[in-house]
BASERO-695078 format. One record per residue: x, y, z of N, C-alpha, C, O in turn; chain. Coordinates in steps of 0.2 Angstrom, whole numbers, plus 5000, padded with zeros to 4 digits. Layout:
N
(rec (X Y Z) (X Y Z) (X Y Z) (X Y Z) A)
...
***
This chain:
286
(rec (5005 4993 4999) (5001 5001 5002) (5004 5005 4999) (5010 5004 4998) A)
(rec (5001 5011 4996) (5007 5016 4994) (5004 5024 4995) (4999 5026 4991) A)
(rec (5007 5028 4999) (5003 5032 5001) (5008 5039 5000) (5012 5042 5002) A)
(rec (5002 5041 4994) (5005 5047 4989) (5002 5054 4991) (5006 5059 4989) A)
(rec (4997 5054 4993) (4991 5058 4994) (4990 5058 5000) (4987 5053 5002) A)
(rec (4991 5062 5004) (4989 5061 5014) (4986 5066 5015) (4989 5072 5015) A)
(rec (4979 5066 5017) (4976 5072 5019) (4976 5072 5029) (4975 5067 5032) A)
(rec (4977 5078 5030) (4979 5077 5038) (4972 5083 5042) (4971 5089 5040) A)
(rec (4971 5080 5046) (4965 5084 5050) (4966 5083 5056) (4967 5078 5059) A)
(rec (4967 5091 5059) (4967 5092 5066) (4963 5094 5068) (4959 5097 5064) A)
(rec (4962 5094 5075) (4957 5097 5079) (4958 5102 5080) (4960 5103 5086) A)
(rec (4956 5110 5076) (4958 5115 5075) (4956 5119 5081) (4957 5125 5081) A)
(rec (4953 5118 5085) (4951 5122 5092) (4958 5119 5097) (4959 5122 5102) A)
(rec (4962 5116 5096) (4967 5116 5099) (4974 5119 5099) (4976 5116 5094) A)
(rec (4978 5123 5101) (4984 5126 5098) (4990 5119 5097) (4993 5118 5092) A)
(rec (4988 5118 5101) (4994 5110 5102) (4992 5106 5096) (4996 5102 5093) A)
(rec (4986 5106 5094) (4987 5100 5089) (4987 5104 5083) (4988 5101 5078) A)
(rec (4986 5110 5083) (4989 5113 5076) (4996 5115 5074) (4999 5115 5068) A)
(rec (4998 5116 5080) (5006 5115 5079) (5009 5108 5077) (5014 5107 5074) A)
(rec (5006 5103 5079) (5008 5096 5078) (5008 5094 5072) (5011 5090 5069) A)
(rec (4999 5098 5066) (4999 5095 5061) (5004 5099 5055) (5006 5097 5050) A)
(rec (5006 5106 5057) (5011 5110 5054) (5017 5105 5054) (5020 5105 5048) A)
(rec (5020 5102 5059) (5027 5100 5058) (5026 5093 5054) (5029 5091 5049) A)
(rec (5019 5088 5057) (5018 5082 5052) (5019 5085 5044) (5023 5083 5041) A)
(rec (5016 5090 5042) (5015 5092 5036) (5020 5093 5032) (5020 5092 5026) A)
(rec (5026 5098 5036) (5033 5096 5036) (5037 5092 5033) (5040 5092 5028) A)
(rec (5035 5087 5038) (5039 5081 5038) (5036 5076 5033) (5040 5072 5030) A)
(rec (5032 5077 5032) (5028 5072 5026) (5029 5074 5019) (5030 5070 5014) A)
(rec (5029 5080 5019) (5032 5085 5011) (5041 5084 5011) (5044 5084 5005) A)
(rec (5042 5083 5016) (5051 5082 5016) (5052 5075 5012) (5056 5074 5008) A)
(rec (5048 5072 5013) (5048 5064 5011) (5046 5063 5006) (5045 5057 5004) A)
(rec (5044 5067 5001) (5041 5069 4995) (5032 5067 4993) (5030 5067 4987) A)
(rec (5029 5065 4999) (5023 5064 5000) (5019 5071 5000) (5021 5076 5004) A)
(rec (5012 5072 4995) (5008 5078 4994) (5003 5078 5001) (5001 5073 5004) A)
(rec (5003 5083 5001) (4999 5084 5008) (4992 5088 5006) (4993 5093 5002) A)
(rec (4987 5087 5010) (4981 5091 5010) (4977 5093 5015) (4976 5088 5019) A)
(rec (4974 5097 5016) (4971 5101 5021) (4963 5103 5020) (4963 5107 5015) A)
(rec (4959 5103 5022) (4951 5107 5020) (4952 5112 5022) (4955 5112 5028) A)
(rec (4949 5118 5019) (4949 5125 5019) (4949 5128 5026) (4954 5131 5028) A)
(rec (4943 5126 5028) (4943 5128 5036) (4948 5126 5042) (4949 5129 5047) A)
(rec (4952 5121 5039) (4957 5120 5043) (4965 5121 5042) (4970 5120 5045) A)
(rec (4964 5124 5036) (4970 5128 5033) (4969 5134 5036) (4974 5135 5039) A)
(rec (4965 5138 5037) (4962 5144 5039) (4966 5144 5045) (4970 5148 5048) A)
(rec (4964 5139 5048) (4966 5138 5056) (4973 5136 5057) (4976 5137 5063) A)
(rec (4975 5134 5052) (4983 5132 5053) (4987 5138 5051) (4993 5138 5052) A)
(rec (4984 5144 5046) (4989 5149 5045) (4990 5146 5037) (4995 5150 5034) A)
(rec (4987 5142 5034) (4993 5138 5028) (4986 5140 5024) (4981 5141 5025) A)
(rec (4991 5141 5017) (4984 5144 5011) (4985 5138 5007) (4990 5133 5008) A)
(rec (4980 5138 5002) (4977 5133 4997) (4975 5127 5000) (4978 5122 4999) A)
(rec (4969 5127 5005) (4964 5121 5008) (4960 5120 5002) (4959 5124 4998) A)
(rec (4958 5115 5002) (4954 5111 4996) (4946 5110 5001) (4945 5110 5007) A)
(rec (4942 5111 4997) (4935 5108 4998) (4934 5103 4998) (4939 5099 4997) A)
(rec (4928 5100 5000) (4928 5093 5003) (4927 5087 4996) (4927 5081 4997) A)
(rec (4927 5090 4990) (4926 5085 4983) (4932 5084 4982) (4934 5078 4981) A)
(rec (4939 5091 4982) (4944 5090 4981) (4949 5088 4986) (4954 5085 4984) A)
(rec (4948 5088 4992) (4950 5085 4997) (4952 5076 4995) (4957 5072 4995) A)
(rec (4943 5074 4993) (4943 5068 4994) (4947 5064 4988) (4949 5059 4989) A)
(rec (4947 5067 4981) (4951 5064 4976) (4958 5062 4976) (4963 5065 4979) A)
(rec (4957 5056 4973) (4963 5051 4973) (4967 5052 4981) (4973 5052 4980) A)
(rec (4965 5051 4986) (4968 5051 4992) (4969 5044 4996) (4965 5039 4996) A)
(rec (4974 5045 4998) (4978 5039 4999) (4977 5036 5007) (4976 5030 5009) A)
(rec (4978 5043 5011) (4977 5040 5019) (4976 5047 5022) (4978 5053 5021) A)
(rec (4971 5046 5026) (4970 5051 5031) (4971 5052 5038) (4969 5048 5042) A)
(rec (4977 5058 5041) (4979 5056 5048) (4975 5061 5052) (4975 5067 5051) A)
(rec (4972 5059 5057) (4968 5064 5062) (4973 5064 5067) (4976 5059 5069) A)
(rec (4973 5072 5069) (4974 5075 5074) (4972 5078 5080) (4971 5084 5080) A)
(rec (4971 5074 5086) (4968 5076 5091) (4964 5069 5094) (4967 5064 5093) A)
(rec (4958 5069 5097) (4955 5065 5102) (4950 5061 5097) (4950 5062 5091) A)
(rec (4946 5056 5102) (4943 5053 5097) (4938 5057 5093) (4936 5055 5088) A)
(rec (4936 5062 5095) (4930 5066 5091) (4934 5069 5084) (4932 5070 5079) A)
(rec (4941 5070 5086) (4943 5072 5078) (4944 5067 5075) (4947 5068 5070) A)
(rec (4944 5061 5077) (4944 5055 5073) (4938 5053 5070) (4938 5050 5064) A)
(rec (4932 5054 5073) (4926 5053 5071) (4926 5056 5065) (4925 5052 5060) A)
(rec (4927 5063 5063) (4925 5068 5059) (4931 5066 5055) (4929 5069 5050) A)
(rec (4937 5063 5054) (4942 5061 5049) (4940 5054 5046) (4942 5052 5041) A)
(rec (4935 5050 5050) (4935 5044 5048) (4928 5045 5043) (4928 5040 5039) A)
(rec (4924 5050 5043) (4919 5051 5039) (4921 5051 5033) (4919 5047 5029) A)
(rec (4926 5056 5031) (4928 5058 5025) (4932 5052 5022) (4932 5051 5016) A)
(rec (4936 5047 5026) (4940 5042 5024) (4937 5038 5021) (4939 5035 5016) A)
(rec (4930 5037 5025) (4924 5032 5024) (4924 5032 5015) (4926 5028 5011) A)
(rec (4921 5039 5016) (4920 5042 5007) (4925 5041 5003) (4923 5037 4998) A)
(rec (4930 5042 5003) (4936 5044 4998) (4938 5033 4998) (4943 5031 4995) A)
(rec (4935 5030 5003) (4938 5024 5003) (4946 5023 5004) (4950 5021 5000) A)
(rec (4948 5027 5011) (4955 5027 5013) (4956 5026 5019) (4951 5027 5022) A)
(rec (4961 5023 5020) (4963 5022 5029) (4963 5029 5032) (4965 5034 5029) A)
(rec (4961 5028 5038) (4963 5034 5043) (4966 5030 5048) (4965 5024 5048) A)
(rec (4971 5034 5052) (4975 5035 5056) (4975 5040 5061) (4976 5046 5060) A)
(rec (4974 5038 5067) (4973 5044 5073) (4980 5046 5077) (4982 5041 5079) A)
(rec (4983 5051 5078) (4987 5054 5082) (4983 5057 5090) (4978 5061 5089) A)
(rec (4985 5054 5095) (4981 5056 5101) (4984 5060 5104) (4989 5060 5107) A)
(rec (4979 5067 5105) (4982 5073 5110) (4976 5072 5113) (4973 5078 5113) A)
(rec (4971 5068 5115) (4966 5071 5117) (4966 5066 5125) (4971 5064 5126) A)
(rec (4961 5064 5128) (4960 5061 5133) (4958 5053 5133) (4961 5050 5137) A)
(rec (4955 5050 5129) (4953 5043 5130) (4957 5039 5125) (4961 5034 5126) A)
(rec (4956 5042 5117) (4961 5039 5113) (4957 5033 5111) (4962 5029 5110) A)
(rec (4952 5029 5110) (4949 5024 5110) (4950 5021 5101) (4950 5016 5098) A)
(rec (4952 5027 5098) (4952 5025 5092) (4956 5026 5088) (4957 5025 5082) A)
(rec (4961 5029 5093) (4968 5032 5090) (4973 5027 5089) (4972 5022 5091) A)
(rec (4980 5028 5085) (4983 5022 5084) (4990 5023 5090) (4992 5019 5093) A)
(rec (4992 5030 5090) (4998 5030 5093) (4998 5039 5097) (4994 5043 5095) A)
(rec (5002 5040 5101) (5001 5045 5105) (5007 5051 5102) (5012 5050 5098) A)
(rec (5006 5059 5103) (5011 5064 5101) (5018 5062 5101) (5021 5065 5097) A)
(rec (5021 5058 5106) (5026 5058 5108) (5029 5052 5102) (5035 5050 5102) A)
(rec (5026 5049 5099) (5027 5043 5094) (5025 5043 5088) (5022 5039 5083) A)
(rec (5026 5050 5088) (5020 5054 5080) (5024 5050 5074) (5022 5047 5070) A)
(rec (5030 5052 5074) (5034 5051 5069) (5038 5044 5065) (5040 5043 5059) A)
(rec (5038 5039 5074) (5041 5035 5071) (5034 5029 5071) (5035 5023 5071) A)
(rec (5028 5032 5071) (5022 5029 5069) (5021 5030 5062) (5019 5026 5058) A)
(rec (5023 5035 5061) (5022 5036 5053) (5028 5033 5049) (5028 5032 5043) A)
(rec (5032 5033 5052) (5038 5029 5047) (5037 5022 5047) (5038 5019 5042) A)
(rec (5033 5019 5053) (5030 5012 5052) (5026 5011 5046) (5026 5007 5042) A)
(rec (5021 5017 5046) (5014 5016 5042) (5019 5018 5035) (5020 5012 5033) A)
(rec (5022 5021 5033) (5025 5022 5026) (5028 5018 5022) (5028 5018 5016) A)
(rec (5032 5014 5028) (5037 5007 5027) (5031 4999 5028) (5033 4994 5028) A)
(rec (5025 5001 5028) (5019 4996 5027) (5020 4992 5033) (5018 4987 5034) A)
(rec (5022 4995 5038) (5023 4991 5046) (5017 4992 5050) (5018 4996 5055) A)
(rec (5012 4990 5048) (5005 4992 5051) (4998 4987 5052) (4997 4982 5049) A)
(rec (4995 4989 5057) (4990 4981 5058) (4983 4987 5053) (4983 4993 5054) A)
(rec (4980 4985 5048) (4975 4988 5045) (4968 4982 5049) (4968 4976 5051) A)
(rec (4963 4987 5049) (4957 4983 5053) (4952 4986 5047) (4953 4991 5044) A)
(rec (4946 4982 5048) (4941 4986 5045) (4935 4987 5049) (4934 4981 5052) A)
(rec (4932 4990 5051) (4925 4993 5056) (4920 4995 5052) (4920 4998 5047) A)
(rec (4915 4991 5055) (4906 4991 5053) (4905 5001 5052) (4908 5006 5055) A)
(rec (4901 5002 5048) (4900 5009 5048) (4892 5008 5048) (4889 5002 5046) A)
(rec (4888 5013 5050) (4881 5014 5048) (4879 5020 5043) (4881 5026 5045) A)
(rec (4876 5018 5039) (4873 5022 5035) (4866 5027 5037) (4861 5024 5038) A)
(rec (4865 5032 5037) (4858 5035 5040) (4856 5040 5034) (4859 5045 5032) A)
(rec (4848 5038 5033) (4845 5042 5028) (4840 5046 5033) (4838 5043 5038) A)
(rec (4840 5052 5032) (4834 5056 5034) (4829 5058 5029) (4831 5063 5025) A)
(rec (4823 5055 5029) (4818 5056 5026) (4816 5064 5023) (4816 5065 5017) A)
(rec (4816 5068 5027) (4813 5074 5026) (4819 5079 5028) (4822 5078 5033) A)
(rec (4820 5085 5024) (4823 5090 5025) (4831 5090 5025) (4835 5094 5028) A)
(rec (4834 5084 5020) (4841 5083 5020) (4842 5081 5012) (4848 5079 5010) A)
(rec (4837 5082 5007) (4837 5080 5001) (4840 5074 5000) (4845 5073 4995) A)
(rec (4838 5068 5004) (4840 5060 5001) (4848 5060 5003) (4850 5055 5000) A)
(rec (4852 5064 5006) (4860 5064 5007) (4860 5056 5013) (4856 5055 5017) A)
(rec (4865 5054 5012) (4867 5050 5018) (4873 5051 5021) (4878 5054 5018) A)
(rec (4872 5049 5027) (4875 5052 5033) (4880 5045 5035) (4877 5040 5033) A)
(rec (4884 5045 5036) (4890 5041 5040) (4891 5039 5045) (4895 5043 5048) A)
(rec (4891 5035 5049) (4894 5036 5058) (4898 5029 5058) (4896 5023 5056) A)
(rec (4904 5030 5061) (4908 5026 5065) (4906 5023 5072) (4906 5017 5073) A)
(rec (4903 5027 5076) (4901 5024 5084) (4894 5025 5082) (4891 5020 5083) A)
(rec (4890 5030 5081) (4882 5030 5083) (4879 5035 5079) (4881 5040 5077) A)
(rec (4872 5033 5078) (4866 5038 5076) (4862 5038 5082) (4860 5033 5085) A)
(rec (4861 5044 5085) (4857 5045 5091) (4851 5049 5089) (4851 5055 5086) A)
(rec (4846 5047 5090) (4838 5051 5089) (4836 5054 5095) (4834 5051 5100) A)
(rec (4837 5060 5095) (4835 5062 5104) (4830 5069 5105) (4827 5071 5101) A)
(rec (4830 5072 5110) (4828 5079 5111) (4832 5082 5113) (4837 5080 5115) A)
(rec (4830 5090 5112) (4833 5094 5115) (4831 5097 5119) (4836 5100 5122) A)
(rec (4827 5098 5122) (4821 5101 5126) (4821 5097 5133) (4816 5094 5135) A)
(rec (4826 5097 5137) (4827 5094 5146) (4818 5093 5150) (4815 5088 5153) A)
(rec (4815 5098 5148) (4808 5096 5152) (4804 5091 5148) (4800 5088 5152) A)
(rec (4804 5089 5142) (4800 5085 5139) (4803 5079 5138) (4809 5078 5137) A)
(rec (4799 5074 5137) (4801 5069 5134) (4800 5066 5127) (4795 5070 5126) A)
(rec (4801 5064 5122) (4799 5062 5116) (4796 5055 5116) (4796 5051 5121) A)
(rec (4793 5054 5110) (4792 5048 5108) (4791 5044 5100) (4787 5045 5095) A)
(rec (4796 5041 5101) (4798 5036 5094) (4796 5029 5093) (4796 5025 5097) A)
(rec (4793 5028 5087) (4791 5023 5086) (4797 5020 5081) (4800 5023 5077) A)
(rec (4798 5014 5083) (4806 5010 5081) (4802 5005 5076) (4799 5001 5079) A)
(rec (4803 5005 5069) (4801 4997 5066) (4809 4993 5063) (4812 4996 5060) A)
(rec (4810 4987 5064) (4813 4985 5061) (4813 4978 5056) (4810 4972 5058) A)
(rec (4815 4978 5048) (4813 4975 5043) (4807 4977 5041) (4803 4973 5039) A)
(rec (4805 4983 5043) (4796 4984 5039) (4791 4983 5045) (4786 4987 5044) A)
(rec (4792 4981 5050) (4790 4975 5055) (4790 4982 5062) (4794 4986 5064) A)
(rec (4783 4981 5064) (4784 4986 5071) (4787 4982 5079) (4784 4978 5082) A)
(rec (4792 4986 5080) (4798 4983 5086) (4794 4986 5093) (4792 4983 5098) A)
(rec (4794 4992 5093) (4795 4996 5100) (4793 5004 5100) (4795 5008 5095) A)
(rec (4790 5005 5105) (4788 5012 5105) (4791 5016 5110) (4791 5013 5115) A)
(rec (4796 5021 5110) (4801 5023 5117) (4798 5031 5118) (4797 5036 5115) A)
(rec (4796 5029 5124) (4795 5037 5128) (4802 5038 5131) (4804 5033 5135) A)
(rec (4806 5043 5130) (4812 5044 5136) (4816 5050 5131) (4813 5054 5127) A)
(rec (4822 5050 5133) (4825 5055 5131) (4828 5053 5122) (4832 5057 5119) A)
(rec (4827 5049 5121) (4830 5045 5114) (4831 5039 5114) (4830 5036 5119) A)
(rec (4834 5037 5108) (4836 5032 5106) (4844 5031 5102) (4845 5034 5096) A)
(rec (4849 5027 5105) (4855 5027 5102) (4856 5021 5099) (4855 5015 5102) A)
(rec (4859 5021 5092) (4860 5015 5086) (4867 5015 5088) (4870 5020 5087) A)
(rec (4871 5009 5090) (4877 5010 5090) (4882 5004 5085) (4880 4998 5084) A)
(rec (4886 5006 5082) (4890 5001 5080) (4894 4998 5086) (4895 5002 5090) A)
(rec (4897 4990 5085) (4902 4987 5089) (4908 4992 5091) (4910 4994 5097) A)
(rec (4911 4995 5087) (4916 5002 5087) (4912 5008 5093) (4915 5009 5098) A)
(rec (4907 5010 5093) (4904 5014 5096) (4901 5012 5103) (4899 5016 5107) A)
(rec (4901 5005 5103) (4898 5002 5109) (4902 5004 5116) (4900 5003 5122) A)
(rec (4909 5008 5114) (4913 5012 5122) (4910 5018 5122) (4912 5021 5127) A)
(rec (4906 5021 5118) (4904 5029 5118) (4898 5031 5121) (4896 5028 5126) A)
(rec (4895 5035 5118) (4889 5035 5121) (4883 5030 5122) (4878 5031 5126) A)
(rec (4884 5024 5118) (4879 5020 5121) (4880 5015 5128) (4876 5011 5131) A)
(rec (4888 5017 5128) (4890 5014 5136) (4887 5019 5141) (4885 5017 5147) A)
(rec (4887 5023 5139) (4886 5029 5146) (4879 5028 5146) (4877 5030 5152) A)
(rec (4874 5027 5142) (4866 5023 5142) (4865 5017 5146) (4859 5016 5148) A)
(rec (4869 5013 5146) (4869 5008 5148) (4870 5003 5143) (4868 4998 5145) A)
(rec (4872 5003 5140) (4873 4997 5133) (4879 4993 5136) (4883 4995 5140) A)
(rec (4879 4986 5132) (4886 4982 5132) (4891 4986 5129) (4891 4991 5126) A)
(rec (4897 4982 5130) (4903 4983 5126) (4903 4977 5122) (4901 4971 5123) A)
(rec (4905 4980 5115) (4904 4973 5109) (4912 4974 5106) (4915 4980 5106) A)
(rec (4915 4969 5105) (4921 4968 5100) (4920 4971 5095) (4916 4969 5091) A)
(rec (4924 4976 5093) (4924 4980 5087) (4926 4974 5080) (4924 4975 5074) A)
(rec (4929 4970 5081) (4929 4965 5076) (4920 4962 5073) (4919 4961 5067) A)
(rec (4915 4962 5078) (4911 4960 5077) (4905 4964 5073) (4907 4970 5073) A)
(rec (4900 4963 5070) (4895 4967 5066) (4889 4966 5066) (4885 4962 5064) A)
(rec (4886 4972 5070) (4879 4970 5073) (4876 4977 5073) (4880 4981 5070) A)
(rec (4870 4980 5076) (4868 4986 5078) (4864 4986 5085) (4860 4982 5087) A)
(rec (4867 4992 5090) (4866 4990 5096) (4860 4995 5097) (4862 5000 5094) A)
(rec (4855 4995 5099) (4850 4997 5099) (4850 5000 5107) (4849 4995 5110) A)
(rec (4851 5006 5111) (4849 5007 5118) (4844 5012 5120) (4846 5018 5119) A)
(rec (4839 5012 5122) (4838 5019 5124) (4839 5023 5129) (4841 5021 5135) A)
(rec (4839 5029 5129) (4841 5034 5133) (4837 5038 5137) (4833 5042 5135) A)
(rec (4837 5035 5145) (4832 5039 5150) (4826 5036 5150) (4821 5039 5152) A)
(rec (4824 5028 5146) (4817 5027 5144) (4812 5029 5152) (4813 5030 5158) A)
(rec (4808 5028 5149) (4801 5030 5155) (4799 5020 5157) (4796 5019 5163) A)
(rec (4802 5017 5152) (4800 5010 5154) (4806 5008 5158) (4812 5008 5155) A)
(rec (4806 5006 5163) (4811 5001 5167) (4811 4996 5163) (4817 4994 5163) A)
(rec (4808 4993 5161) (4808 4987 5156) (4814 4988 5150) (4817 4983 5147) A)
(rec (4816 4994 5150) (4818 4995 5141) (4826 4993 5142) (4830 4997 5146) A)
(rec (4828 4989 5139) (4835 4986 5139) (4838 4988 5131) (4834 4989 5127) A)
(rec (4845 4988 5131) (4848 4986 5124) (4847 4980 5121) (4847 4974 5123) A)
(rec (4846 4981 5115) (4844 4976 5110) (4849 4977 5105) (4850 4982 5102) A)
(rec (4854 4969 5103) (4858 4969 5097) (4855 4967 5092) (4851 4962 5093) A)
(rec (4855 4969 5087) (4851 4969 5082) (4856 4967 5075) (4861 4970 5075) A)
(rec (4854 4961 5070) (4856 4961 5066) (4861 4965 5061) (4858 4970 5059) A)
(rec (4866 4964 5058) (4869 4968 5055) (4867 4972 5047) (4868 4977 5044) A)
(rec (4862 4964 5045) (4857 4964 5041) (4850 4966 5041) (4845 4965 5037) A)
(rec (4850 4970 5045) (4842 4975 5048) (4844 4981 5047) (4849 4984 5048) A)
(rec (4837 4984 5044) (4837 4989 5041) (4831 4993 5047) (4825 4991 5048) A)
(rec (4833 4999 5050) (4829 5000 5056) (4827 5008 5054) (4832 5011 5051) A)
(rec (4820 5010 5055) (4818 5015 5054) (4814 5018 5060) (4810 5015 5063) A)
(rec (4815 5025 5060) (4814 5029 5067) (4809 5033 5064) (4811 5035 5058) A)
(rec (4803 5034 5067) (4797 5037 5067) (4795 5042 5072) (4796 5041 5078) A)
(rec (4794 5048 5070) (4794 5054 5074) (4788 5055 5075) (4786 5058 5071) A)
(rec (4784 5054 5081) (4779 5056 5082) (4777 5063 5082) (4781 5066 5084) A)
(rec (4771 5067 5080) (4767 5073 5080) (4767 5074 5088) (4762 5074 5092) A)
(rec (4774 5076 5090) (4773 5080 5097) (4774 5086 5100) (4775 5089 5095) A)
(rec (4775 5089 5105) (4777 5097 5105) (4785 5096 5105) (4787 5102 5104) A)
(rec (4789 5092 5105) (4796 5092 5107) (4799 5090 5099) (4796 5086 5096) A)
(rec (4804 5093 5097) (4805 5093 5089) (4812 5087 5091) (4817 5089 5094) A)
(rec (4811 5081 5089) (4818 5078 5088) (4823 5080 5085) (4823 5084 5081) A)
(rec (4828 5077 5086) (4836 5079 5082) (4840 5073 5081) (4839 5069 5086) A)
(rec (4843 5073 5076) (4847 5067 5075) (4855 5068 5076) (4858 5073 5073) A)
(rec (4859 5066 5079) (4866 5067 5080) (4871 5061 5078) (4871 5055 5080) A)
(rec (4874 5062 5072) (4878 5058 5070) (4885 5058 5074) (4888 5063 5076) A)
(rec (4887 5053 5074) (4894 5052 5079) (4896 5060 5081) (4901 5063 5080) A)
(rec (4890 5061 5085) (4890 5067 5091) (4892 5074 5086) (4892 5080 5089) A)
(rec (4894 5074 5079) (4897 5079 5074) (4890 5083 5072) (4889 5089 5075) A)
(rec (4886 5080 5069) (4881 5083 5066) (4874 5084 5070) (4871 5079 5073) A)
(rec (4872 5089 5070) (4865 5090 5074) (4859 5090 5068) (4860 5094 5063) A)
(rec (4855 5088 5068) (4851 5088 5061) (4842 5088 5065) (4841 5083 5068) A)
(rec (4838 5094 5065) (4833 5092 5067) (4827 5088 5060) (4827 5087 5054) A)
(rec (4824 5085 5066) (4819 5080 5061) (4812 5084 5063) (4811 5087 5068) A)
(rec (4809 5084 5056) (4802 5087 5058) (4797 5083 5059) (4798 5077 5058) A)
(rec (4792 5087 5062) (4787 5081 5064) (4784 5075 5058) (4782 5076 5052) A)
(rec (4784 5070 5061) (4781 5064 5056) (4788 5062 5051) (4788 5057 5047) A)
(rec (4794 5066 5052) (4799 5062 5049) (4802 5055 5050) (4802 5053 5056) A)
(rec (4805 5052 5045) (4807 5047 5046) (4815 5046 5047) (4818 5049 5043) A)
(rec (4818 5043 5050) (4827 5040 5050) (4828 5033 5048) (4827 5029 5053) A)
(rec (4830 5032 5043) (4833 5026 5041) (4840 5023 5043) (4845 5026 5041) A)
(rec (4841 5018 5047) (4849 5017 5050) (4850 5009 5046) (4846 5004 5048) A)
(rec (4855 5009 5042) (4856 5003 5041) (4864 5001 5042) (4867 5006 5044) A)
(rec (4867 4996 5040) (4873 4995 5040) (4877 4998 5033) (4876 4996 5027) A)
(rec (4881 5001 5035) (4883 5003 5029) (4887 4998 5022) (4890 4993 5023) A)
(rec (4886 5001 5017) (4889 4996 5011) (4896 4993 5011) (4898 4988 5007) A)
(rec (4900 4996 5014) (4908 4994 5015) (4910 4996 5022) (4908 5001 5025) A)
(rec (4916 4993 5023) (4919 4995 5032) (4923 5001 5030) (4924 5002 5024) A)
(rec (4925 5005 5035) (4931 5007 5036) (4937 5006 5037) (4937 5002 5041) A)
(rec (4943 5007 5034) (4949 5004 5035) (4952 5010 5040) (4952 5016 5040) A)
(rec (4955 5006 5044) (4958 5010 5054) (4963 5006 5051) (4963 5001 5049) A)
(rec (4969 5012 5053) (4976 5009 5055) (4977 5008 5063) (4975 5012 5067) A)
(rec (4980 5003 5064) (4982 5003 5072) (4990 5001 5072) (4991 4997 5067) A)
(rec (4993 5002 5075) (5001 4999 5077) (5002 4992 5078) (4997 4990 5082) A)
(rec (5004 4988 5078) (5007 4980 5077) (5006 4979 5086) (5009 4983 5090) A)
(rec (5003 4975 5088) (5003 4971 5097) (4996 4975 5097) (4994 4974 5103) A)
(rec (4992 4979 5094) (4985 4982 5097) (4981 4977 5098) (4980 4973 5094) A)
(rec (4978 4976 5104) (4974 4973 5109) (4967 4975 5110) (4967 4976 5116) A)
(rec (4962 4977 5107) (4955 4978 5110) (4953 4976 5117) (4948 4979 5120) A)
(rec (4956 4972 5121) (4954 4970 5127) (4959 4974 5131) (4958 4977 5136) A)
(rec (4966 4972 5129) (4970 4978 5133) (4969 4984 5135) (4968 4986 5141) A)
(rec (4968 4988 5128) (4966 4996 5127) (4960 4996 5131) (4958 5002 5132) A)
(rec (4955 4990 5133) (4949 4992 5137) (4951 4990 5145) (4947 4993 5149) A)
(rec (4955 4987 5146) (4959 4985 5152) (4961 4993 5154) (4958 4997 5158) A)
(rec (4964 4995 5150) (4968 5002 5151) (4964 5008 5153) (4965 5012 5158) A)
(rec (4960 5009 5149) (4955 5014 5147) (4953 5014 5154) (4954 5018 5158) A)
(rec (4949 5008 5155) (4944 5009 5160) (4946 5008 5167) (4943 5009 5172) A)
(rec (4953 5005 5167) (4957 5006 5174) (4954 4999 5177) (4951 5000 5183) A)
(rec (4954 4993 5174) (4950 4989 5178) (4956 4985 5183) (4962 4985 5181) A)
(rec (4954 4983 5189) (4958 4982 5193) (4963 4975 5192) (4961 4970 5189) A)
(rec (4968 4976 5194) (4973 4969 5193) (4971 4964 5198) (4969 4965 5203) A)
(rec (4971 4957 5196) (4971 4952 5202) (4974 4952 5206) (4979 4954 5205) A)
(rec (4971 4949 5213) (4974 4949 5218) (4973 4942 5221) (4976 4941 5226) A)
***
């Protein structure tokens, strides 16, 4: 695998991250690799020649994210659309999705350019919003959440699976998660931890008004439709915590497995269970 065109996507709200992105840009160009950044990112970096999204995606070979898991989710969406691998440099807190920390960035990039890395494929979700977005698909590595904006009121959502009525949820909303996203928002709402090598859709209610509502793990071949009832509260859809889209009354959301998987780069020796133990500080055996 050869990386000729590399996209750099920093968290532009952190000065340290912008500095690291500029350093990486110079380091890659010194090795004859063409780099590119999005227009908005270029402005934050003080760099000219930023690209619009279409230009950025054209002939893209690799996306490098600098920041935390939020920056990685943003980069993953574009990497997926370009069918290019993505790798993350962690300058955040958790770093569940990233492959290396800042201190090991250059050695990690040397390994990647020389082909010494682990390439994983992760399931993505495809989300279609029937009203208000012109039939544009949205892609999520972690989750699609259908929730509410007003704290004082609950929303009511009907969930159908494969064309058949499944359940009616009343509460703060419902999270539809991939296995990769099972350690994120879904987990905080009481969902299970799922090995990211598996494929399934995890349905987790948010603060349900029924004590019997629990997470349900659905086949990856399922198509899930969410219908917003005509209530006083307007639901909104969150895509990986990045995009907030208002769903009109009577609107529908279709959620299913995306047609292909995301390519994500990890360092050799990566273990999901070791990472899980370290990040959640599991106690040592006594």
